[in-house]
N, C-alpha and C positions, 0 to 999 in steps of 0.2 A: 317260414316263420313258425315252425312246429313248436318252438319253445313257448309261444303265447297260448297255444290252443288249450293246454291243460286247465288254464284259468278261465277260458271262455266256455267251458263245458256247462250246459244248463244244469241247475241244481236238481231238476227232477230225475236226471239220469243217475245222480249220485245218491239222492235221499228218498226217491219215490215221489209220486205225484202229489200226495196229500200234504206232506211236510213242505214241499217246494211251493205249493199253492199258498199256504199260510205265510211263508217267508216273503213271497212276492207281494201278497196283499197287505200284510201288516208292517213289513220292514223294508219293502222295496228292494229286496235282494233277489237276483235272478240267476247269477252265474256263480261258479266256484270262486272266482276272483272277488265278486261282491261280498261273499260271505267271509273270505279271508280278510277283507278290509273292514269288516264289522267288528271293531275292536272292543275288548272288555271295557266297561266304564270304570271299574275299580277292581280290587282284589281283596277277598276276605282271607284273613290269615288263620290257619288251623290253630296255631298257638294262642293268638289273640282273638278277641271277639269284636264284631262290628258294633257300631253305636246304635242302640235303639232309642236313645234319649231324644234325638231330634229328627224323627222321621217326618217327611212332608205329608200333610193331609191330602187325601184324594189322589195320591200318586201310586203307581204300581211299583212296589219295591221288592227287592230280594234281600233277605237277611240270613246270616248264619248264627244260630244261637242254641242254647241248651235248654231242655225242658226242666222247669223248676217243680211244677206240680200239675196234675190233671185230675178233673173230677167230672162225673156225669151227674147232671141235675135233671130231675123230672119236673115237668110243668104242665099246667092245664091250658091248652090252647083252644082256638075256635073249633079245631077238628078233633077234640078229645085230648087225651094225655100224650105228651111228646117228650123226647129226650134232647138234652143239649149237652155237648161236651165242651167244657171250658179248660183250655190249656194255657198255663202261664209260662212264657219263655223268658230267659234272661241272658244278657251278654255282659253283665258286670256294670254297664253304664245305665241300664234302665230295664224295665220289665214291659212286656207286651202281652196282651191277651189274644188268644186265638179262639174262635168259636166255630163249632161244627153242629149242625142240626139234623134231626130226623134220621133217615137211613144212612146218612153220611157219617154217623158217629162211630160205627163199629170198627172200621179199619184203623182210623187214627187212635181209637181207644186202646187197641192192642199194641200199636207200634210206638206211640208217643209216650213212653214211660219216663218218669223222672230220671234225669241224668243223660237221656239220649240227646245226641247232637244231630242237627239236621239243617238243611236249607229250606227256608219258607218263602213263598212268593204270593203276593196278593195286593189288594188295594187298601190303603190305610184309611180307616174311618174312625169316628168317635161315637161311643155309646155310653150313656151314663157318665159323661165326662172322662171316660177312659179311652185311650187309643187302642184300637183292635184291628185284627185282620179277620174277616168273616170267610169261612171256607177256603183257607189258603191252600195252594198246591204245596207239596213238600217232598223233599228227597232226603232220605236218611244218610248220614255220614257215619259209616261203621268205625269202630275203634281202630287206632293205628296198627294194632297187631292183627285184627281179624279180617284184613282185606277191606276194600271199599266197595260201595254200591256201584260206583262208576270208576273205571280205571283212571280217568283224568283227575280224580281227586286225590291221587296218591301224593302229589306234591304238597308243599306247605302252603302255597298260595292258590286260592280258589278263585278263578275268574268269574266276575259277575257282569253279565252282558246287558246292554240296553234291551229290555224285553217287553212283551205285551201280555195281556191276559190270555191270549190264545197260544202264547209260546213262552214258556218259562225259561229263565236263564240257563238251567241245566240241560234243557232240550236243545237249546242253541249250542251249548258246549258239546253235546254228543254229535250234533251235525258238523261242528268244526272238526271234531276228531276224525270224522269220516273223510273230510276233504283236505286235512292238513298235509298229507303226503304230497299233494299237488303243489305246495309252496316251493318245493325243490325246483319246479320248472318256472318260477316267477321271473320274468324278464326284468333286469335291473335298469331302471331309467337313469341312474346316476353314472356319469362317465367314471371309469376306473381311477383316473388321476385325481378327480375330485374326492372320490370315496377314500382313497388312500391318504390324500393330503389332509383330509379332515378327520381321519381315524374312525370312519363309520363302518359298521358291520354290513355285510351283504344283505340284500332284500330277503332271500329265502330264510336266512338265519333270524332276521328281525321279525318275520311273520311267525316263525316257530316260537320265538321268545315272548312275543306279545300275547300269544294265546296260551302257551303252556310254560310260564316262567318257573324256574326252580328257586330263584332268589329275587330280591328287590333290585339287585344290580342288573339282572336280565331285563326286567321291565324298563329300567332307566335307559339301558343301551338300545332296546328296541324302539322306545319312544323317540329318543334322539334321532335315530335313523329315519323313522317314518315321518317325523316333522319335516326333515330335510326334503323328503320326496315331495311333500305337498307344497312347501315353500318354493322349491327349485323349479318344479314343473310349471307352477303358476307364473313365476318370474321369467321363465324362458318364453312362455306365451306372450307376456307383456314386452319383453326385450325384442322379440321378433316383430312385434307390432311397431315398436319405436324404430327399429332398424328399417322396416318397410317404409315408414314415414320419411326417414332420411334419404330414401331413394327417390322420393317424389320431387319434381322440380317446383320451385317457387321463385317469384321475382324478389330479389333482395331490395329492401326498403331502407336506405341509409338516410339519416337526418341531413338536411341541407342547411349549411350555415346561413344566418340572416333570414331564416324562414319563419313560418308560423310559430314553431316551437320556441325559437329564441325570443320572438316578440311576446309570446305568452309568459315565458319565464321572467322576462324583464318587468312585466306588470304585476307579478305575484306580490301580495303585501306581506308575505312571510317566506322564510327559507324552508326548503324541504327537509324532512327528518333524514338522519343517516340511513335509516331503513329504506325510505322512499328512493334515495339516491342509489343505493346498492341494487334494489330490485329493478329500478329503471335501467341501470346498466346491463343487467342480465337480459332484460327484454330487448334493449337496443342491439345487443350483440346477436341475439337470435334473429331479429328482423333483418340484419345485414347479411344473413347467409342465403344460399341458393336452395335451401330446403325449408318446408313450412315449419314455423315455430309451433310447438304444442306445449303450452305452459299453463300450470295451475297457480293462480295467485291467491294465497290464503292470507286473510288479514283479520285481526280482531275487529269487532264492530267499531267503526269510527277511526280506523288506523290510516285512512286516506287512500284506499284502493282506487276510488273513482279518479282521484288526481293522477295516480300513476297510469291508469288506463287512458285517461284523456291525453296525457303527454305522449303515450305510444301512438294514439290515433293521429295526433298532430304531426308527429314525425313521418307517419305513412302518407299523410296528405302532402307534406313537403316533398316527399319522394315521388309524387305524381299519382298516388293510389287513393282509394276511398276506404273509409273505415265504417263498420256497422257495429252498433252495440245492441245486444238483445237482452230484454228484461222479461221476467216471468209474468208480470201483470201490467195492465194498462196504467194503473195508478203509478207504478214504479217507472214505467217508460216515460210518462209525463214528468214525473219528478226528476229523472235523470236529464231530460231535455231542458227542463227549467234551470236546473243547477249548472249544467254545462254551458248553456247560452249565457247565464249570469257570470260564470267564471271567465268566459272568453270575451264578453263585452263586444266591442266593435269588431273583434276578430271573427265573430260569428255572423257578421252582416255582409258577407260577400255579395257583390252585385247590387247592394242597396246604398242609398244616399247615406253618408256618414260612416260607411264601412271602411275599415282600414285597407291599405294597399294590398296587404298579403292575405286579406280575409277570405274565408270560405263560407259556404252555406251549411247550416246545421238543420236538418229536417227531421220531423217526427212522422212516423208511419205506424198507425194502429188500425185495428179492424173497424173501429167505430167512427173513423173520420168521415166527414162529408165527401161526396163524390168529387167536387171541384178541388178541394184541398188535397185529396188523395191523388187526383190526376196530376196536379202540379208537382207533388212530391215525387211521384214516379218519373216524371219528365226530368226533374232536377237530378235524379239518380242516373238515368240512362245517358244524359248528356255530360255528366261529370261535374255539373254546376255545383252539386252538393258534395262536399268532401266527407261529411259525417252524417250518418243516419242513425236515429235511435228508434227502436220499436219493439213490438212484441213478436211472437212467432209469425205474425202476419207478414213479416219481412221475408219469410222463406217461401211464400207462395210463388207458384210458377210465374205469375204476371210480373213479379218484381225483377227488373233487369238493372245491372250495374254497368257503369262505364268501365271501371277497372277496380274490382274489389281486392284490397290488399290485406286487410286485417279484420278479423271478427272477434269481438269481445262478448263473451257470454256471462251474464251476471247470474249468480246463484245456480250453479250447475245442477244441484240436486233437485231442482224443480224443472229441469229442462231435459226432455227426452233425447235419447241417443240418436233417434232417427232424424230429429230436427238438426242436430249438429252436423249430421252427415249431409242432409239436403243443402245446408249452407255452403259446405265445402265445394259443391259443384257450381257455385254462383260466379266464381272468378274465372279469368282467362286461364290462370293456373291456380292450384289450390291456395287459398288465402292463409296467412298466418293466423294462429288461433290462441287467444288468451281467455282462460276460464277463471272467473273470480268467485270466491265463496267467502262469506263472513262466518260460516260455521267452521270453527277450527277443527281440523281433523288430525288425530294423532299420526305421527310420522309413519308408523307401520301401516296404518289404514290407507294413508295417501299412497304408500308404495304398492298396496294391493289393489285398492279400488280405482285409484287414478294412476295406475302404474304405467300407462302409456303417455303420461304427461310429466314434464320436468316440473319441479315444485319450487316456488319462491314464497317466502313467508315475511309478512310485515307484522312485527310484534311490538313496535313502539307506538304509543299514541301521540298524535301531534301536540305541540305545546298549547296550553290554554284549555285542554280538555279537563273536565271536572270529575272527581270521584262520584260513584253512585252508591248510596247506602241501600242495602236490601234487607227487608225484615219479613218474617212469616207472621201472618195475622190469623190466629186460630179462631175462626168465627163461631164454631160450635162451643168450644170450651169457654171462650172469653168474649161474649158479644160486645162488651164495652170497647174492646180493641178495634172492632170494625167501626164503631161510632167515632172513635178517635182518628181512624184513617180518613174519614170524610172531613173531619175538622182540619186535618193536615192539608187536604186538598184545598179547602177554603183559604187556609193561611197562605199557601203558595200563590193562589189567585190574588189575594189581597196585596201580596208583595209584587204584583205586576207580572206573575208568571202564568203558565198554562199547564194543564194536566191531561193525561190519557186514562181512560178506564177500558180495559180489554175484557171481552166476554167470549166464551167458547162457541156461541152460535148466534144466529140472527134473530129468530123468534117471530116468524109470521105463521099463518095457519099450515102451509105446506110443510114448513120446517118443523112445526110442532108434531105433525102426524108422523113424519119420518123419525124424529127423535123418540117419540113415544114407543115406537116399535123397538128401537135400539135399546131403550132404557127400561124395558119391562123389569129387568133384574135389579135396577138401581133404585135408590130411595127416591130420587127426584131427577127430572131432566136437568141438564146443565143450564146455567144462567144465560139469558138471551139479551142481546144488545137493546132491542126495542123496549123490553120490559124494564131493564135496569135503568135505561136513560129516562124513562117515564117516572120511575120511582124516585130517582135522584133529583130530577127537576122539580118534583112536587114535595120532596122531603129534605134530606140533609144538604142538597146543593141548590135549594130554592133560591131564585134571584140571580143565579149565575147563568151565563149563556152556554147551554149544553147542546151539542150537535151530535148527530150519529153518522157513522161511515161503515158500510159493509159491502160485500162483493156483489150483492144482487141489485145495487143501485145502478141507474143509467150512468155511463162513463162521464157525461158532462156534469151530472149532479155530484159524482164523486170528486171530480176535479174542482168544482166550485167550493165544496166543503173544505177540501184540502187547502185551497187558496185562502179561504176565509180564516182557517186555523193558522196557516203560516203567517198571515198578515196581522194576527192578533185580534181578529174580530169574533173569535169564539174562545170561551174560557176552558171548557172541558170537551174532549172528543171521546164519545163512547163508541168503540169500534171492535170489529173482529180482528183476526190476525192479518187483515189486509195491510196493516201498518207495520207488519213484522220486519220488512226489509227495506232499507233505503230511504225511508221517510225522514226528512231532516228539518226539524223546527227547533232551532237553538234555544228559544224562549220556553220550551216545554221542559219542566223540571221534575214533575211527579207522574208516576204511573201506578194505578191500582189494577192488579190482575185478578179477576174473579174466578173462582173454581180453578185456581192455579195448578192443582194436582192433575187436571185433565190435559195439561200441556207437557211436552217432553222437555228434558233438561236444556237441549240446544235451543229449542224454540223460546223458552223463557229467557235465556241469555240474549237471544236476538231481540226479543221484545224490549227487554230492559235497556238495550243499546240505543233506544229512541230517546231516552232522557239523558240529561247531563252532557248535552252536545254544545252547550255554550259555556259561559264563565261561571254560572251559578251551579252549586252542587246538585246532583240528581237524587231522587228518592224513588225506590221501587217497593211496593207492598204486595206480597203474595198472599191472597186471601184463600183459605181452605176450611172445609168442615171435617177433614180427615183426622182420625185420632193420632195422638202424638207418636205412638209406637209403630204406626203403619209405614211401609216402604215409601208410600207417596210423600209422607211428611219428611222422611229422611232425605228424599230427593230434593224437596224444597229447601231443606236446611243446607244441603250441599250448594245449591245455587246462591243462597243468602251468604254463604261463608266465603266465597271467592269471586273475583271478577275475571279470573284467568280462564278464558274460553277453552284453552288447550287442556287444562286440568278438568274442566267440566265435560269436555268431549270424551275424556277417558272414563269418567264416572258413567256417562251416558252409555258408552260402549260396553262397560262391564255389566250394565243392567239389562242389555239386550242380547239376543242371540247373535253370534258372529255371522250366521248366514244372512241375517237382514243387512248387515253392514256390507257384505260383499256383493251387494246389488242383486241379491236373489229376487227381490221384489220386481226389479226391472227385467231380469233375464228369464224369470219363470222356471228356474231349475233349482233344485235344492243345493245348498252349499256343498262345495266339494271338500271343505275342510273338516276333517274328522279329528285330527290329532293336533292341529296347529291352533294356538290361541293368539289372535292378532295382537292383543296387548302384551301378554307375557313373553311371547317369543320374538320380541323386537330384534334381538341380535341375530337369530336364525334368518329372519326375513331379510335383514340388511345384508348379511353375508351371502344369502342365496341370490340376492339381486346382483351383487358384484360378480359372482361366479357365472350367473346367467348371461350377463353382458359380455363377459370374456368368451364364453362358449359360442354365443350367437355371432360375435364379431369374427371369430375364427372359422365358423362353419354355419352361415346363415340358413342353409337348407337342411341342416342336421344330417347331411349325407352319411357321415361316418358314425352317427349315433342312432342306429335304427330303433334300439329299445326306448330311447328318449322320445323319438318320433311317435312310437306306438302309444306311450304314456300321454303324450300331448294330445293325440287324437282322442284318447279316452276322456281326457279332461274337457277338451273343447268339442263337446257334442254340438250339433248344429246350432242350437239356440245360443249356447254360451259363446261360440265362435262369433256369432253376429253381435252379441252384446259387447265383446271385447273390441271387435273391429270398429263398431260405431262409437264405442266408449266416449 
């Protein structure tokens, strides 16, 4: 594999130890290949000037501009008289002041004459209400006729690299010049047939064009090609994962006529939506195969995912297996257990007086159960007496044994670690079928990258009888009377026989306060707390109403008791943390006030809002914030208020976060491998790459005939990432 080695050469051999050290420490670049894949962020055009008008504060920037004027000012400082050089540069869109002090004045004073063009790099700051760069580094750009300061600036397009204070863009460019000849040896991961079929340029050519383009067309051609590399290699990794799963054996679980499922369907007081029918069919088809199902069920808040999951579990019990449902919290596990036993009625009373003939047992298993109840639940599982078990990750402990585990339903995947999913796979005689549910809608492309080893089903219709939810932003700082009106609205809902939630970002006891005080040094005030807000409301605007609190640090029995009272209508207002975010179902609750709403993410607000409007009365959600109108936080809240479409909101959420976060970087502990690909914008590339990857893996699962692709795959799947994808 001599062709790979040129890109594997350590940078210190090419650039010297000092430069290589800075590149490693500040940009995480270690080899020639790393540097060749450190692409320019943008290009400054020699003919046109870059925009100075909207430079971001406190960020390190590189700009190309012309000197408008320069003057030396003398001033009296603490150490006597000093000199300051002020240079104004312009690019046509705006002006920017550069400041040099003391001994650093002489060289720029001689070089930065009016009319001179140069590249400037530094951190943007504000002084006397003017944007400025203090002591910027600069590189002169000589006139078109007189030769250039650096050969690489001969072209019309000047690459601007992601840089740091220690390493300016032009220094990176010089380093790239030194290693660019090695691009000729870059091993091309794309199979020739794919490259030709899609009209993509070769990798060596793409690397040359991305770093040293002559025209904008060069840049576009190189980007198209490099996006394909990233999308395709990632999709091949996921396709191989799916292929490996299809090689695992699993027991087929086909529904049995006249069984639990038929009995359950017969007693349903409503008909399933078209979407529920369609998704159920996809799941039943998967369950009937001899390989484990791996399916992601995405559904809007309240679209009836639990119903679909329950029907799948009943089908598996009919086929002689057991089903386990995992919830992220005890509150949610108890809630699921309650709603599933209610939906099933006598069908959940197997072995009990009054249980139906075809009934099974539905048991709950959580960490806080009493020893006797826990012992009985474990016994029911190992004997097969219990067909369905609902619990938290306590279900995956070694002690838990199943008679014949056939299906695992994981609720809210994003709160559930990959190791736990893995541990559960080992619980059956053969790998169980797996259904992952999430109420956080995920854009299709993200589903294809993050959950790429799962087939996806989407429930996008709401069941009949669901009410619309009106959402409004309440600007507490600008208009305090709006907040007073919000509490009036809560009272009105309660007077009409309904209930309300008030959600706060934290709990608010002494420990909590100390921790938050540390985190919030830089902020005006700590976030609002459940205990304080509940107290203020009960004594103030909601005096006379039955106000209860719910938070994660309460004892499980206390939490359950509060939830039961609220569900039964014995409490009017529940002041809670985000423990109510997922799965809590109280149809009579119609209003929600979210305090400090700007401290929650877009998807989280959408999830919380989904707790109201679950009955026949319309829902109301009020987002209270002290953020100013022009702030990004307020714009985020306005977006949530403007649409109930979770898929639309998930796109907004994604656009506001870095792609690396989305690709599970937080879970896998490595930086995002995506440099060129934008998950939202490049939907078509990702979808096409997935198709090509499936075809390539089906034809050659071991990639025996594609050594370059295998090498690229190894580079992508460093050990941590491989584990992340495997356990995904």
